[in-house]
C-alpha positions as CSV (number, residue, x, y, z in Angstrom):
1,X,-28.7,-12.0,8.1
2,X,-30.6,-11.8,11.0
3,X,-31.1,-8.4,13.7
4,X,-32.4,-7.1,16.8
5,X,-31.5,-4.7,19.0
6,X,-29.6,-4.5,22.6
7,X,-29.5,-1.5,25.0
8,X,-30.5,0.9,22.0
9,X,-27.7,-1.0,19.9
10,X,-29.1,-3.0,16.6
11,X,-26.7,-6.0,15.7
12,X,-26.8,-8.3,12.9
13,X,-25.6,-11.6,12.5
14,X,-24.1,-12.8,8.9
15,X,-23.4,-16.3,7.5
16,X,-20.0,-16.5,6.3
17,X,-17.1,-18.8,4.9
18,X,-15.7,-20.4,8.5
19,X,-19.6,-19.8,10.6
20,X,-21.1,-16.4,11.7
21,X,-20.3,-12.7,12.1
22,X,-21.8,-10.7,14.4
23,X,-21.7,-7.4,13.7
24,X,-23.2,-3.7,15.6
25,X,-24.3,-0.5,13.5
26,X,-22.8,2.4,14.5
27,X,-24.9,5.8,15.0
28,X,-23.0,7.4,11.8
29,X,-23.8,4.7,9.9
30,X,-20.6,3.1,10.1
31,X,-20.7,-1.2,11.2
32,X,-18.6,-2.6,13.7
33,X,-17.7,-5.6,13.6
34,X,-17.8,-7.7,16.8
35,X,-16.8,-11.5,16.1
36,X,-15.7,-13.3,13.1
37,X,-16.0,-17.0,12.4
38,X,-18.1,-17.3,15.4
39,X,-20.4,-20.5,15.8
40,X,-19.0,-23.0,12.9
41,X,-21.6,-25.8,12.2
42,X,-24.1,-24.1,13.8
43,X,-27.4,-23.7,12.4
44,X,-28.7,-19.7,12.1
45,X,-31.7,-20.3,15.0
46,X,-28.9,-21.5,17.4
47,X,-26.5,-19.3,16.3
48,X,-29.0,-16.6,16.8
49,X,-29.5,-17.4,20.1
50,X,-25.4,-17.6,21.3
51,X,-24.9,-14.2,19.3
52,X,-27.5,-13.0,21.9
53,X,-26.2,-14.3,25.1
54,X,-22.7,-13.0,23.9
55,X,-23.7,-9.5,23.1
56,X,-25.7,-9.4,27.0
57,X,-22.1,-10.1,28.0
58,X,-20.2,-8.6,26.4
59,X,-22.5,-5.6,26.3
60,X,-24.2,-5.4,29.6
61,X,-27.2,-3.1,30.6
62,X,-27.1,-1.5,34.0
63,X,-25.5,1.2,35.9
64,X,-22.5,1.1,37.8
65,X,-23.1,2.4,41.7
66,X,-20.1,3.3,44.5
67,X,-20.6,2.8,47.9
68,X,-18.8,4.4,50.8
69,X,-15.7,3.2,51.9
70,X,-16.1,2.9,55.6
71,X,-12.6,0.8,55.7
72,X,-10.4,4.2,54.4
73,X,-11.9,7.2,56.1
74,X,-9.4,10.2,56.3
75,X,-9.4,12.1,59.3
76,X,-10.0,15.8,59.3
77,X,-9.9,18.2,61.9
78,X,-11.1,15.7,64.1
79,X,-13.7,14.7,61.4
80,X,-13.9,11.2,59.8
81,X,-14.9,11.5,56.1
82,X,-16.2,8.4,54.6
83,X,-15.5,8.7,50.7
84,X,-16.6,6.4,47.6
85,X,-15.7,2.9,47.4
86,X,-14.0,3.5,43.5
87,X,-11.3,-0.1,43.8
88,X,-14.4,-2.4,44.3
89,X,-18.2,-0.5,42.5
90,X,-20.9,-2.6,42.2
91,X,-22.5,-3.4,38.6
92,X,-26.5,-4.0,38.7
93,X,-27.7,-5.8,35.5
94,X,-30.8,-5.9,34.4
95,X,-32.3,-8.9,32.8
96,X,-35.7,-8.3,31.8
97,X,-37.8,-6.8,34.5
98,X,-35.1,-8.0,37.2
99,X,-31.4,-7.5,38.7
100,X,-29.1,-9.5,39.3
101,X,-25.7,-9.2,40.8
102,X,-22.6,-10.3,38.8
103,X,-21.1,-13.7,40.6
104,X,-17.7,-13.3,41.4
105,X,-15.0,-14.9,39.4
């Protein structure tokens, strides 16, 4: 079993009969199965690399920013109120020491 921490959560990769099982430890002491039968026929080092990449995609670390929606301002007694653009938030992901915007599509 190989264990690592990502975003304050402990993940483990355990071999099973069909490939690898990816698990996540819950705060209460339980174990959540993220996936089973993953990466069949792959050795442990490559499976760990693929599992870490999978965890980074499924459990992103970042902040959700909601900017102003300037295209849909609300007129209220002669003043145009610009509310948040909740339909199109930006999600900034941290990868190491840098910040990356997710690619569209």
